Kinemage of the C-alpha trace (Angstrom):
@kinemage 1
@onewidth
@group {chain A} dominant
@subgroup {mainchain}
@vectorlist {calphas} color= white
{ca leu a 1} P -0.249 -0.512 0.093
{ca thr a 2} L 1.197 3.376 -1.095
{ca tyr a 3} L 0.383 6.599 -0.261
{ca glu a 4} L 1.306 10.372 -0.821
{ca ile a 5} L 0.554 13.200 2.064
{ca met a 6} L -0.990 16.158 0.511
{ca arg a 7} L -1.426 19.828 1.406
{ca pro a 8} L -3.071 22.341 0.026
{ca gln a 9} L 0.177 24.160 -0.876
{ca asp a 10} L 0.667 20.552 -2.778
{ca ile a 11} L -1.896 21.883 -5.685
{ca gly a 12} L -1.480 25.725 -5.355
{ca arg a 13} L -4.075 26.164 -2.511
{ca pro a 14} L -3.771 28.703 0.357
{ca ala a 15} L -3.066 27.233 3.696
{ca asn a 16} L -6.041 26.978 6.369
{ca lys a 17} L -8.694 28.469 4.035
{ca leu a 18} L -12.489 28.117 5.284
{ca val a 19} L -14.692 26.012 3.065
{ca leu a 20} L -17.285 23.710 4.948
{ca gly a 21} L -19.676 23.649 8.211
{ca lys a 22} L -21.718 21.278 10.172
{ca his a 23} L -24.774 21.855 7.380
{ca ser a 24} L -23.026 21.275 4.340
{ca gly a 25} L -24.069 18.256 2.242
{ca arg a 26} L -22.465 15.423 0.933
{ca his a 27} L -22.056 16.847 -2.752
{ca ala a 28} L -20.995 20.335 -1.727
{ca phe a 29} L -18.175 17.816 0.490
{ca lys a 30} L -17.356 15.884 -2.885
{ca val a 31} L -17.192 19.243 -4.816
{ca arg a 32} L -14.700 20.501 -2.820
{ca leu a 33} L -12.769 17.676 -2.123
{ca arg a 34} L -12.847 17.764 -6.514
{ca asp a 35} L -11.345 21.168 -6.344
{ca leu a 36} L -8.480 20.054 -4.221
{ca gly a 37} L -7.629 17.677 -6.392
{ca val a 38} L -9.495 14.389 -4.484
{ca asp a 39} L -11.494 12.432 -6.603
{ca leu a 40} L -13.707 10.004 -4.535
{ca asp a 41} L -16.665 8.018 -4.731
{ca gly a 42} L -19.130 5.330 -3.349
{ca pro a 43} L -17.611 3.760 -0.151
{ca glu a 44} L -14.701 5.985 -0.078
{ca leu a 45} L -16.319 8.777 -0.295
{ca asp a 46} L -19.382 7.814 2.474
{ca lys a 47} L -16.234 7.227 4.769
{ca ala a 48} L -14.573 10.658 4.690
{ca phe a 49} L -17.933 12.266 4.649
{ca lys a 50} L -19.224 10.523 7.503
{ca arg a 51} L -15.277 11.274 8.725
{ca phe a 52} L -15.899 15.024 8.073
{ca lys a 53} L -19.485 15.481 9.513
{ca asp a 54} L -18.528 14.054 12.621
{ca leu a 55} L -15.508 16.398 12.800
{ca ala a 56} L -17.787 19.290 11.821
{ca asp a 57} L -19.745 18.597 14.922
{ca lys a 58} L -16.998 19.348 17.165
{ca lys a 59} L -15.072 21.878 15.319
{ca lys a 60} L -16.824 25.452 14.003
{ca glu a 61} L -14.576 25.959 11.363
{ca val a 62} L -13.222 23.541 8.975
{ca tyr a 63} L -10.038 24.179 7.042
{ca asp a 64} L -8.555 23.028 3.337
{ca glu a 65} L -5.875 21.073 5.828
{ca asp a 66} L -8.501 19.543 8.235
{ca leu a 67} L -10.111 17.806 5.064
{ca leu a 68} L -7.097 16.798 3.492
{ca ala a 69} L -6.197 15.104 6.849
{ca ile a 70} L -9.258 12.890 6.521
{ca val a 71} L -8.586 11.723 3.254
{ca asn a 72} L -5.301 11.339 4.049
{ca asp a 73} L -6.010 9.206 7.207
{ca glu a 74} L -8.823 7.129 5.027
{ca met a 75} L -5.772 6.819 2.332
{ca thr a 76} L -3.707 5.047 5.154
{ca gln a 77} L -6.239 2.710 5.704
{ca ile a 78} L -6.254 -0.855 4.627
{ca pro a 79} L -9.520 -3.313 5.447
{ca glu a 80} L -10.078 -2.907 9.066
{ca thr a 81} L -10.215 -5.823 11.342
{ca tyr a 82} L -11.026 -3.913 13.894
{ca val a 83} L -12.885 -0.650 14.186
{ca leu a 84} L -12.540 2.142 16.923
{ca asp a 85} L -16.588 2.040 18.625
{ca tyr a 86} L -16.437 3.739 21.550
{ca leu a 87} L -13.621 5.378 23.386
{ca his a 88} L -13.632 6.525 27.090
{ca phe a 89} L -10.547 7.785 29.340
{ca leu a 90} L -9.860 9.505 32.616
{ca ser a 91} L -7.056 10.983 33.509
{ca gly a 92} L -6.101 13.900 35.979
{ca thr a 93} L -3.687 14.604 39.047
{ca gly a 94} L -3.932 12.090 41.847
{ca leu a 95} L -5.728 9.722 39.341
{ca ile a 96} L -4.269 6.727 37.789
{ca pro a 97} L -5.822 7.047 34.066
{ca ser a 98} L -7.576 4.660 32.685
{ca ala a 99} L -9.363 3.845 29.571
{ca thr a 100} L -12.521 2.498 28.451
{ca val a 101} L -12.491 0.919 24.502
{ca arg a 102} L -14.900 -0.614 22.407
{ca leu a 103} L -13.742 -2.074 19.434
{ca arg a 104} L -16.090 -3.791 16.391
{ca arg a 105} L -14.991 -6.896 13.871
{ca glu a 106} L -17.622 -7.743 11.446
{ca asp a 107} L -21.081 -7.642 13.389
{ca gln a 108} L -19.520 -8.626 17.225
{ca ala a 109} L -18.525 -5.364 19.281
{ca phe a 110} L -15.613 -6.091 22.386
{ca gln a 111} L -14.987 -4.085 25.019
{ca asp a 112} L -12.514 -3.881 27.541
{ca ser a 113} L -10.618 -1.786 30.134
{ca gly a 114} L -6.603 -0.310 30.643
{ca thr a 115} L -4.659 1.586 32.514
{ca gly a 116} L -1.159 3.354 32.042
{ca asp a 117} L 1.116 5.990 32.868
{ca gly a 118} L -1.088 8.335 30.735
{ca pro a 119} L -4.496 8.355 28.875
{ca val a 120} L -2.398 7.182 25.850
{ca glu a 121} L -0.834 4.447 27.119
{ca ala a 122} L -3.981 3.255 28.846
{ca val a 123} L -6.090 3.322 25.588
{ca phe a 124} L -3.358 1.511 24.128
{ca ser a 125} L -3.625 -1.401 27.313
{ca ala a 126} L -7.368 -1.501 26.778
{ca val a 127} L -7.039 -2.309 22.803
{ca asp a 128} L -3.940 -4.798 23.751
{ca ala a 129} L -6.539 -6.483 25.839
{ca ile a 130} L -9.221 -6.840 23.648
{ca thr a 131} L -6.937 -7.919 20.445
{ca gly a 132} L -4.817 -9.965 22.358
{ca ile a 133} L -1.963 -8.392 20.868
{ca lys a 134} L 0.609 -6.298 22.468
{ca gly a 135} L 2.613 -3.630 20.962
{ca arg a 136} L 5.841 -1.964 22.415
{ca leu a 137} L 5.833 1.711 21.396
{ca leu a 138} L 9.094 2.673 19.907
{ca asp a 139} L 8.294 6.376 17.920
{ca tyr a 140} L 5.360 8.523 18.475
{ca asn a 141} L 4.780 11.448 16.609
{ca leu a 142} L 1.718 14.463 16.870
{ca arg a 143} L 0.992 17.452 14.523
{ca ala a 144} L -1.711 20.268 14.691
{ca val a 145} L -3.166 20.064 11.180
{ca thr a 146} L -5.082 23.484 11.800
{ca gln a 147} L -4.390 25.946 13.636
{ca gly a 148} L -6.349 27.183 16.947
{ca arg a 149} L -7.856 25.622 20.471
{ca asp a 150} L -9.761 23.305 18.137
{ca ala a 151} L -7.016 21.813 15.982
{ca met a 152} L -6.877 18.885 14.143
{ca gly a 153} L -4.269 16.553 15.212
{ca glu a 154} L -2.573 13.960 13.533
{ca val a 155} L -0.743 11.282 15.003
{ca ser a 156} L 2.317 8.700 13.684
{ca leu a 157} L 3.622 6.165 15.433
{ca lys a 158} L 6.078 3.253 14.877
{ca val a 159} L 5.080 -0.119 16.718
{ca asp a 160} L 7.306 -3.410 17.739
{ca phe a 161} L 4.293 -6.056 17.606
{ca asp a 162} L 7.316 -9.021 18.764
{ca gly a 163} L 9.442 -8.503 16.968
{ca thr a 164} L 7.214 -7.225 13.667
{ca val a 165} L 7.350 -3.076 13.850
{ca val a 166} L 4.429 -1.665 11.863
{ca val a 167} L 4.131 2.262 11.486
{ca gly a 168} L 0.223 3.777 11.553
{ca lys a 169} L -1.590 7.210 11.682
{ca gly a 170} L -4.883 8.396 12.779
{ca ser a 171} L -6.422 12.371 13.238
{ca ser a 172} L -9.208 13.500 15.598
{ca thr a 173} L -9.951 17.218 17.260
{ca asp a 174} L -9.076 14.806 20.173
{ca val a 175} L -5.899 13.866 20.504
{ca ile a 176} L -5.867 10.324 22.669
{ca glu a 177} L -8.915 9.868 20.027
{ca ala a 178} L -6.398 10.061 17.233
{ca ser a 179} L -3.456 7.738 19.266
{ca ala a 180} L -5.990 5.746 19.372
{ca arg a 181} L -6.687 5.336 15.761
{ca ala a 182} L -3.305 4.911 15.056
{ca tyr a 183} L -2.722 2.418 16.896
{ca leu a 184} L -5.767 0.222 15.335
{ca asn a 185} L -4.108 1.182 11.955
{ca ala a 186} L -1.072 -0.393 12.856
{ca ile a 187} L -2.913 -3.253 14.715
{ca asn a 188} L -5.183 -3.841 11.203
{ca arg a 189} L -2.018 -3.685 8.854
{ca leu a 190} L -0.425 -6.003 11.096
{ca val a 191} L -3.135 -8.661 11.023
{ca trp a 192} L -4.122 -7.376 7.270
{ca pro a 193} L -1.671 -9.930 5.317
{ca gln a 194} L -3.272 -12.718 7.676
{ca arg a 195} L -6.487 -12.459 6.026
{ca arg a 196} L -5.319 -12.105 2.748
{ca glu a 197} L -3.245 -14.820 2.420
{ca lys a 198} L -5.303 -17.026 4.429
{ca pro a 199} L -9.285 -15.642 5.136
{ca gly a 200} L -9.975 -16.622 8.892
{ca ala a 201} L -6.651 -16.271 9.877
{ca glu a 202} L -7.287 -13.306 11.490
{ca lys a 203} L -10.064 -14.899 14.115
{ca glu a 204} L -6.803 -16.746 15.590
{ca ile a 205} L -6.004 -13.473 16.581
{ca gly a 206} L -8.139 -11.743 19.812
{ca pro a 207} L -11.289 -12.862 21.364
Protein backbone atom coordinates (compact mmCIF):
# COMPACT_ATOMS: atom_id res chain seq x y z
CA LEU A 1 0.00 0.00 0.00
CA THR A 2 1.44 3.34 -1.04
CA TYR A 3 0.10 6.81 -0.42
CA GLU A 4 1.15 10.43 -0.58
CA ILE A 5 0.35 12.99 2.08
CA MET A 6 -1.18 16.08 0.48
CA ARG A 7 -1.22 19.70 1.58
CA PRO A 8 -3.20 22.62 0.10
CA GLN A 9 0.10 24.26 -0.89
CA ASP A 10 0.98 21.19 -2.97
CA ILE A 11 -1.87 21.95 -5.35
CA GLY A 12 -1.58 25.74 -5.31
CA ARG A 13 -4.16 26.42 -2.62
CA PRO A 14 -3.56 28.78 0.31
CA ALA A 15 -3.47 27.18 3.73
CA ASN A 16 -6.25 27.51 6.34
CA LYS A 17 -9.04 28.44 3.94
CA LEU A 18 -12.45 28.03 5.59
CA VAL A 19 -14.58 25.91 3.31
CA LEU A 20 -17.41 23.91 4.85
CA GLY A 21 -19.55 23.71 7.98
CA LYS A 22 -21.75 21.26 9.87
CA HIS A 23 -24.70 21.87 7.53
CA SER A 24 -22.76 21.21 4.33
CA GLY A 25 -24.08 18.29 2.33
CA ARG A 26 -22.46 15.29 0.69
CA HIS A 27 -22.41 16.92 -2.75
CA ALA A 28 -20.69 20.08 -1.49
CA PHE A 29 -18.16 17.92 0.32
CA LYS A 30 -17.43 15.91 -2.83
CA VAL A 31 -17.11 19.05 -4.96
CA ARG A 32 -14.71 20.65 -2.49
CA LEU A 33 -12.54 17.55 -2.41
CA ARG A 34 -12.48 17.59 -6.20
CA ASP A 35 -11.34 21.23 -6.08
CA LEU A 36 -8.49 20.02 -3.87
CA GLY A 37 -7.53 17.37 -6.41
CA VAL A 38 -9.21 14.43 -4.66
CA ASP A 39 -11.88 12.42 -6.49
CA LEU A 40 -13.75 10.06 -4.18
CA ASP A 41 -16.90 8.06 -4.86
CA GLY A 42 -18.89 5.17 -3.47
CA PRO A 43 -17.89 3.66 -0.11
CA GLU A 44 -14.70 5.75 0.07
CA LEU A 45 -16.71 8.96 -0.22
CA ASP A 46 -19.26 7.70 2.31
CA LYS A 47 -16.55 6.97 4.89
CA ALA A 48 -14.78 10.28 4.33
CA PHE A 49 -18.07 12.22 4.49
CA LYS A 50 -18.99 10.55 7.79
CA ARG A 51 -15.61 11.54 9.21
CA PHE A 52 -16.21 15.09 7.97
CA LYS A 53 -19.65 15.31 9.62
CA ASP A 54 -18.22 14.01 12.89
CA LEU A 55 -15.46 16.62 12.68
CA ALA A 56 -17.88 19.42 11.76
CA ASP A 57 -19.92 18.63 14.87
CA LYS A 58 -16.79 19.20 16.98
CA LYS A 59 -15.30 22.19 15.16
CA LYS A 60 -16.80 25.58 14.37
CA GLU A 61 -14.44 26.08 11.44
CA VAL A 62 -13.37 23.44 8.93
CA TYR A 63 -10.34 24.16 6.74
CA ASP A 64 -8.85 22.57 3.64
CA GLU A 65 -6.17 21.01 5.85
CA ASP A 66 -8.90 19.28 7.84
CA LEU A 67 -10.44 17.81 4.70
CA LEU A 68 -7.10 16.61 3.41
CA ALA A 69 -6.23 15.14 6.81
CA ILE A 70 -9.42 13.09 6.62
CA VAL A 71 -8.55 11.91 3.11
CA ASN A 72 -4.95 11.16 4.06
CA ASP A 73 -6.21 9.20 7.06
CA GLU A 74 -8.50 7.13 4.85
CA MET A 75 -5.71 6.59 2.30
CA THR A 76 -3.55 5.00 4.99
CA GLN A 77 -6.36 2.63 5.91
CA ILE A 78 -6.55 -0.98 4.82
CA PRO A 79 -9.54 -3.30 5.28
CA GLU A 80 -10.24 -2.90 8.98
CA THR A 81 -10.32 -5.99 11.14
CA TYR A 82 -10.90 -3.80 14.20
CA VAL A 83 -12.92 -0.56 14.15
CA LEU A 84 -13.04 1.97 16.99
CA ASP A 85 -16.63 2.13 18.27
CA TYR A 86 -16.32 3.82 21.67
CA LEU A 87 -13.58 5.45 23.73
CA HIS A 88 -13.62 6.88 27.25
CA PHE A 89 -10.62 7.83 29.34
CA LEU A 90 -10.01 9.32 32.77
CA SER A 91 -6.86 11.13 33.83
CA GLY A 92 -5.91 13.84 36.27
CA THR A 93 -3.77 14.85 39.24
CA GLY A 94 -3.73 12.06 41.80
CA LEU A 95 -5.57 9.65 39.49
CA ILE A 96 -4.31 6.51 37.78
CA PRO A 97 -5.02 7.07 34.07
CA SER A 98 -7.60 4.58 32.83
CA ALA A 99 -9.47 3.98 29.59
CA THR A 100 -12.41 1.95 28.34
CA VAL A 101 -12.46 0.98 24.67
CA ARG A 102 -15.04 -0.80 22.56
CA LEU A 103 -14.01 -2.23 19.19
CA ARG A 104 -16.08 -3.79 16.44
CA ARG A 105 -14.95 -6.78 14.42
CA GLU A 106 -17.40 -7.69 11.69
CA ASP A 107 -20.79 -7.81 13.46
CA GLN A 108 -19.44 -8.27 16.99
CA ALA A 109 -18.46 -5.71 19.63
CA PHE A 110 -15.77 -6.23 22.28
CA GLN A 111 -15.09 -3.95 25.23
CA ASP A 112 -12.31 -3.84 27.81
CA SER A 113 -10.42 -1.42 30.05
CA GLY A 114 -6.80 -0.63 30.75
CA THR A 115 -4.53 1.59 32.84
CA GLY A 116 -1.16 3.20 32.18
CA ASP A 117 1.25 5.99 33.05
CA GLY A 118 -0.86 8.29 30.86
CA PRO A 119 -4.18 8.23 28.97
CA VAL A 120 -2.54 7.16 25.70
CA GLU A 121 -0.86 4.17 27.34
CA ALA A 122 -4.15 3.31 29.07
CA VAL A 123 -5.97 3.30 25.72
CA PHE A 124 -3.30 1.11 24.14
CA SER A 125 -3.54 -1.27 27.11
CA ALA A 126 -7.31 -1.56 26.64
CA VAL A 127 -6.88 -2.23 22.92
CA ASP A 128 -4.25 -4.89 23.70
CA ALA A 129 -6.68 -6.57 26.09
CA ILE A 130 -9.36 -6.76 23.41
CA THR A 131 -7.22 -7.89 20.49
CA GLY A 132 -4.83 -10.13 22.37
CA ILE A 133 -2.02 -8.36 20.51
CA LYS A 134 0.54 -6.49 22.62
CA GLY A 135 2.62 -3.78 20.99
CA ARG A 136 5.68 -1.88 22.20
CA LEU A 137 5.69 1.78 21.18
CA LEU A 138 8.93 2.75 19.45
CA ASP A 139 8.10 6.21 18.11
CA TYR A 140 5.24 8.69 18.54
CA ASN A 141 4.70 11.97 16.70
CA LEU A 142 1.87 14.48 16.92
CA ARG A 143 1.34 17.47 14.67
CA ALA A 144 -1.46 20.02 14.46
CA VAL A 145 -3.09 19.99 11.04
CA THR A 146 -4.74 23.39 11.54
CA GLN A 147 -4.44 26.32 13.92
CA GLY A 148 -6.57 27.17 16.93
CA ARG A 149 -7.68 25.49 20.14
CA ASP A 150 -9.88 23.06 18.22
CA ALA A 151 -7.11 22.12 15.79
CA MET A 152 -7.19 18.68 14.25
CA GLY A 153 -4.23 16.58 15.38
CA GLU A 154 -2.53 13.88 13.34
CA VAL A 155 -0.66 11.11 15.14
CA SER A 156 1.91 8.87 13.49
CA LEU A 157 3.55 6.10 15.46
CA LYS A 158 5.80 3.08 15.10
CA VAL A 159 5.01 -0.08 17.06
CA ASP A 160 6.95 -3.30 17.60
CA PHE A 161 4.65 -6.33 17.68
CA ASP A 162 6.88 -9.18 18.84
CA GLY A 163 9.61 -8.32 16.34
CA THR A 164 7.37 -6.98 13.56
CA VAL A 165 7.57 -3.17 13.30
CA VAL A 166 4.46 -1.46 11.90
CA VAL A 167 3.65 2.20 11.27
CA GLY A 168 0.19 3.58 12.02
CA LYS A 169 -1.53 6.94 11.44
CA GLY A 170 -4.70 8.51 12.79
CA SER A 171 -6.31 11.93 13.15
CA SER A 172 -8.95 13.63 15.30
CA THR A 173 -9.58 16.88 17.14
CA ASP A 174 -8.93 14.79 20.27
CA VAL A 175 -5.31 13.71 20.72
CA ILE A 176 -6.24 10.55 22.62
CA GLU A 177 -8.71 9.49 19.92
CA ALA A 178 -6.13 10.24 17.21
CA SER A 179 -3.66 8.05 19.12
CA ALA A 180 -6.21 5.23 19.38
CA ARG A 181 -6.93 5.43 15.65
CA ALA A 182 -3.21 5.37 14.83
CA TYR A 183 -2.62 2.35 17.09
CA LEU A 184 -5.57 0.49 15.56
CA ASN A 185 -4.29 1.37 12.11
CA ALA A 186 -1.00 -0.33 13.03
CA ILE A 187 -2.80 -3.42 14.37
CA ASN A 188 -4.97 -3.69 11.27
CA ARG A 189 -1.84 -3.48 9.13
CA LEU A 190 -0.32 -6.26 11.20
CA VAL A 191 -3.23 -8.68 10.79
CA TRP A 192 -4.19 -7.80 7.21
CA PRO A 193 -1.53 -10.01 5.53
CA GLN A 194 -2.96 -13.00 7.43
CA ARG A 195 -6.47 -12.17 6.26
CA ARG A 196 -5.31 -11.74 2.67
CA GLU A 197 -3.18 -14.89 2.49
CA LYS A 198 -5.39 -17.11 4.64
CA PRO A 199 -9.01 -15.97 4.95
CA GLY A 200 -10.22 -16.40 8.51
CA ALA A 201 -6.71 -16.51 9.97
CA GLU A 202 -7.28 -13.26 11.85
CA LYS A 203 -9.90 -15.06 13.92
CA GLU A 204 -7.02 -16.79 15.67
CA ILE A 205 -6.04 -13.38 17.07
CA GLY A 206 -8.13 -11.65 19.71
CA PRO A 207 -11.45 -12.59 21.30
